[in-house]
N, C-alpha and C positions, 0 to 999 in steps of 0.2 A: 498532491497527493495529500475545529480544534480537536486535537487528540483527546480521547477520553482518558483523563489523568488520574484514575483511581486504581489502586492495586486490586486485582481480581481476587475472588474468594480463595483462601488458601486451602480449602477442602479439595480443590482440584489436584493438589500435589499428592493426594492419597490415591488417585485413580491409577489404573494400569498404565496409562500413557504418561501420567505425571503432570504435564503442562506446568513445568516448574517456572516460577517467576524469576526475574533477574537475580543473579547471585550477588551483585553489588548494588548499593543504593544509587538511585538516579533521582533527578529533579522530579521526574514523573515516571509512572510505570503504566503499562497497558491494563485495561480492564479485561480480565479473563473469565469473569463470572458468566457471561452469556454463552460460552463455548460448550457444546455438547461433546463431551470427551469420547463417548463411544463412536459417534459419527466421524470425528476427526481421526480416531484410531482406525476406522474402516476405510480411510482414504478420501473422505468427502471434503469438499471446500465449503465452508460455512459463511453465511452473510447475515448481518442484521442491519437494518436501516431505520433512521428516525428523522424527526423534524427539528429544525432550529429556527430562531426568529428571522424575520425578513426574507422569507422564502428560501432559506438555506436548508441543506440536507446534511445529515451525518450518516456515515456508513462505516462499518467494521467488517472485514473479511479476513478469513484465516484458513490456512491449510498446513499439512505436515509434509516436510520434504526430507528425503533421505539423501542428503548431500552435505558436503562441508559448507560451513557458513561463508567461507571466503568465495566459493563459487556462486552462491546465491547473491551475495553482496555485489560481486562483479557484474552479474547480469542486471541487477537493479540500477547500476551506474551507467549502463550502456544505453543511453537514451536513443542513440542513432539506430538501434535495431528494434525499437518499440513498434514501428509500423509493421514489422513482420508478424506480430502477434497481438497487438493492442487494437481492438476495434475502434474505428473513427480517428485514429492517429494517422495523419497523412505524412508528416515529416517531423523530425526532431534533430536539432543541431546544437552542439556545444558552442557557447558564445565566449566564455572565459572561465578560467580557474581563479578563485579568490581565496584570501585567508591562507596563503601558503599551501594551497592544494586541499585545504580542509572543506572547501565548498566549491560548487560549480554552478554557473548560470547557463540555462538552456532556453532556446526558442522552439516552440512546438506549434505545428499547424494541425488543427482539429476540424473535422467535418462531422458535427454531432448528429445530423440526420439529413435525409434527402431534401427535406423542406426548409432546412436552415443553411445559411451560407457558412463556408469555412472561415475560421478566424485563427489568428496567431496570438499566442500569449507567451510571456517570459516567466520562468519559475526558477527557483533556487533549490539545490540539494545540499544539505549540510551533513557531512559524514562523521559517524562515530563508530569506526571499525571495531569489531564486527558485531555490533549490538543494534544499532538503529541508523536510519537515514531520515532526517527531517526535510519535509517538503513545504515550500512557502511561495506564495504569489509574489511576483515582482512588478509586472505590468500586463496590460491587456484588458479585454472586456470582462473577464471574470471579476466579480466584486470581492469574493473571498475564495481562497484555496489554501488550506494548510492541513498538514497531517504528518503521519509518521509510519515508516516501515520498521517493524520490530523483527529481529531474528533471535529467537529464544531457544537456548539449548534444552533438550529433553533428556530424561534419564535413559531412554533407550538408544541414545546417540543420534536421533533425528533432530530436526530443527522445526519449530513452530514459526511459520512466517505469518505475521499479522500486519494488516494495513488498516489504519484508522484515518478517516478523512472528513473534513468539513468543506462543503462546496456551496457557494452562492453565485448563481449566474448574475452577470451585470446587464443582462438584456431580458426582455419580456419572454418568458417561457414558463409554462405551468410546472409547478413543483412535482406533479405526478409524472411528468415526462422525465424530469431529472432523476427522480427515484427509480423509474423503470429502466432508464439507461444505465445507471450505476448497478442496479440489480442484475442486469443482463451482462454487462461488460466486465465488471471487476472479477467475478469468478473465472472468466475466460483468461484474464491476464494472469491471475495467480496459478491457474492450471498450466499455463504456458511456461511461466517461470519455473515451476516445479519440474516439468518435463525437460526443460533445457538443463537445469542444474543436475538432475539425476542422470541425464545422458552424459554430462561431463564427468560425473563422479566415477572413480574407479570401483566404488562399492556397488 
């Protein structure tokens, strides 16, 4: 799931929604400058996508969720339920917990398209409750996969869920296909996480 590591324009904090940056200093912080505040406030899920060297793709996707950060964080950790809402994910299983439970390794089976074979890859989630989850490639055919899930408190009590990702296939596939797949699938995933979290929430 490299993160865009620049603090977004602080003028967003003056908007009706706020889109407040992290309250405490971090080694890096998400770029918020690309986010259309009015569209997020209206309930849209936003996405921007770009290119990187060696046929890699960068993508940022964001949505607002009216639910506790703990509920959102818990859903993001539950890889085993990902096939229920994540397109192209066939299976996802926990391999082991590492670093005294601060991180976990998962093996995931993916079927990227009808004309491509399914494949397995191993990835790692590093947990920083309840601020962010770091995603990184461990093994498998993907050349690169690293990113961050951010959970940012907003002044109105909602949470801005932001996912930044760099992905480079390790097999021959046109970058236009990778971009199209991410553009199609990532908003679906964030919308599903939002629906599940808000259903859990007593609010």
